[in-house]
KEKE-3310 file (N, C-alpha, C; in steps of 0.2 Angstrom, whole numbers, plus 5000, padded with zeros to 4 digits):
npx = (5264:5266:5256:5245:5246:5244:5254:5261:5271:5284:5294:5309:5319:5333:5338:5351:5365:5373:5370:5366:5350:5345:5335:5323:5322:5321:5309:5300:5302:5294:5281:5284:5286:5297:5313:5320:5335:5341:5355:5368:5381:5391:5384:5386:5377:5369:5373:5371:5357:5352:5357:5350:5336:5336:5334:5320:5314:5317:5330:5333:5343:5348:5359:5370:5385:5398:5393:5381:5364:5351:5337:5320:5312:5321:5321:5307:5306:5314:5306:5294:5299:5303:5290:5283:5290:5287:5273:5272)
npy = (5393:5381:5374:5378:5371:5358:5352:5344:5350:5349:5357:5352:5358:5357:5362:5360:5351:5342:5333:5323:5323:5310:5300:5308:5311:5299:5294:5304:5300:5289:5293:5300:5304:5308:5316:5332:5339:5354:5364:5375:5372:5359:5347:5341:5337:5328:5314:5311:5313:5303:5291:5293:5291:5279:5272:5273:5282:5291:5302:5319:5332:5349:5362:5376:5384:5395:5404:5407:5409:5397:5401:5404:5402:5394:5383:5379:5377:5365:5357:5356:5350:5338:5333:5333:5323:5312:5310:5307)
npz = (5829:5823:5829:5823:5811:5815:5821:5835:5847:5860:5872:5879:5891:5899:5915:5920:5915:5921:5935:5920:5913:5911:5915:5915:5902:5896:5901:5895:5882:5881:5877:5865:5848:5841:5842:5842:5843:5847:5846:5850:5844:5838:5840:5852:5863:5857:5857:5870:5871:5863:5870:5882:5878:5873:5861:5859:5851:5835:5833:5828:5822:5824:5822:5826:5824:5831:5840:5835:5836:5833:5823:5827:5816:5808:5816:5816:5802:5801:5809:5802:5790:5795:5799:5787:5781:5789:5787:5773)
capx = (5263:5266:5250:5240:5247:5242:5260:5262:5278:5285:5301:5312:5325:5336:5341:5358:5367:5376:5370:5362:5343:5344:5328:5317:5321:5319:5301:5297:5302:5288:5275:5286:5287:5303:5316:5324:5340:5343:5361:5373:5387:5391:5380:5389:5372:5366:5374:5367:5350:5351:5358:5344:5330:5337:5331:5313:5312:5322:5333:5336:5348:5349:5364:5373:5391:5401:5388:5375:5358:5346:5331:5313:5310:5325:5318:5301:5307:5316:5300:5290:5303:5302:5283:5281:5293:5283:5266:5272)
capy = (5392:5374:5372:5379:5366:5352:5348:5345:5351:5350:5359:5350:5362:5355:5367:5358:5345:5338:5326:5324:5321:5304:5297:5312:5311:5292:5294:5308:5296:5284:5296:5305:5300:5310:5321:5336:5342:5360:5366:5380:5368:5353:5341:5338:5334:5323:5307:5310:5312:5296:5287:5294:5288:5271:5269:5273:5286:5293:5309:5323:5337:5356:5366:5382:5385:5401:5408:5409:5405:5395:5406:5401:5400:5388:5377:5378:5374:5358:5353:5355:5345:5331:5331:5331:5316:5307:5309:5306)
capz = (5821:5822:5832:5818:5806:5818:5823:5842:5849:5867:5873:5885:5892:5905:5919:5921:5911:5926:5931:5914:5915:5907:5917:5913:5895:5895:5903:5890:5876:5881:5873:5860:5842:5838:5846:5838:5847:5845:5849:5847:5843:5833:5842:5858:5867:5853:5859:5877:5870:5860:5876:5887:5876:5872:5855:5859:5846:5832:5835:5823:5825:5821:5826:5823:5828:5831:5844:5831:5839:5828:5824:5828:5809:5806:5820:5813:5795:5802:5812:5796:5786:5798:5799:5780:5779:5792:5784:5766)
cpx = (5262:5259:5244:5240:5246:5248:5261:5269:5279:5292:5303:5319:5328:5339:5349:5359:5372:5373:5365:5355:5341:5337:5323:5316:5319:5311:5298:5297:5296:5282:5277:5288:5294:5306:5320:5329:5342:5349:5364:5380:5386:5388:5383:5383:5368:5366:5371:5360:5348:5352:5352:5338:5330:5334:5323:5310:5318:5324:5336:5340:5348:5354:5367:5380:5393:5396:5382:5369:5353:5340:5325:5311:5314:5322:5312:5301:5309:5310:5296:5293:5302:5295:5281:5284:5290:5277:5266:5272)
cpy = (5385:5371:5373:5374:5359:5348:5350:5345:5352:5352:5356:5354:5360:5361:5366:5352:5340:5338:5327:5321:5315:5301:5301:5312:5304:5291:5298:5304:5290:5286:5301:5301:5302:5315:5325:5340:5348:5363:5372:5378:5363:5347:5338:5334:5328:5316:5306:5309:5305:5291:5287:5290:5281:5268:5269:5277:5289:5300:5313:5329:5344:5360:5371:5383:5393:5406:5411:5405:5403:5399:5401:5398:5394:5382:5375:5374:5366:5354:5351:5350:5338:5329:5329:5324:5310:5305:5307:5298)
cpz = (5820:5824:5827:5812:5809:5820:5831:5844:5856:5867:5879:5886:5898:5909:5920:5917:5915:5933:5925:5916:5911:5909:5915:5906:5893:5896:5897:5883:5875:5877:5868:5854:5839:5842:5841:5843:5844:5849:5846:5847:5838:5835:5848:5863:5863:5855:5866:5876:5868:5866:5880:5884:5874:5866:5854:5853:5842:5834:5829:5826:5821:5825:5822:5827:5828:5835:5841:5833:5833:5829:5824:5821:5806:5809:5817:5806:5796:5805:5806:5791:5788:5798:5792:5779:5783:5789:5777:5765)
residu = (MET:GLN:LYS:GLU:LYS:GLY:ILE:LYS:VAL:VAL:VAL:PHE:ARG:PRO:ILE:THR:VAL:PHE:PRO:TYR:PRO:TYR:ASP:ALA:LEU:ASN:GLN:LEU:ALA:ASP:ASN:THR:LYS:LEU:PHE:LEU:THR:VAL:GLU:MET:ASN:ALA:GLY:GLN:MET:LEU:GLU:ASP:VAL:LYS:LEU:ALA:ILE:ASN:GLY:LYS:ALA:PRO:VAL:GLU:PHE:ILE:GLY:ARG:MET:GLY:GLY:ILE:ILE:PRO:THR:PRO:GLU:GLU:ILE:LEU:HIS:LYS:ILE:GLU:GLU:ILE:TYR:VAL:GLY:GLU:THR:ALA)
# end
């Protein structure tokens, strides 16, 4: 759906978080305008993502607690919200 709207999105899903994939994220940040961290918690990985990309791009966050999975619609809404803010 975001593709039809001209929004390019890439998913980075680490298989393991120990050791944390700092180098892989840092390399990805060289060609990425913005990161959106999607978590089923209060943002425990947010700081690690920020450390990994070392200020190369802004980092946004969407999270749900209590075992509630963020829906694709919620994620898309956040992506659209960010995209509109960038193009305004």
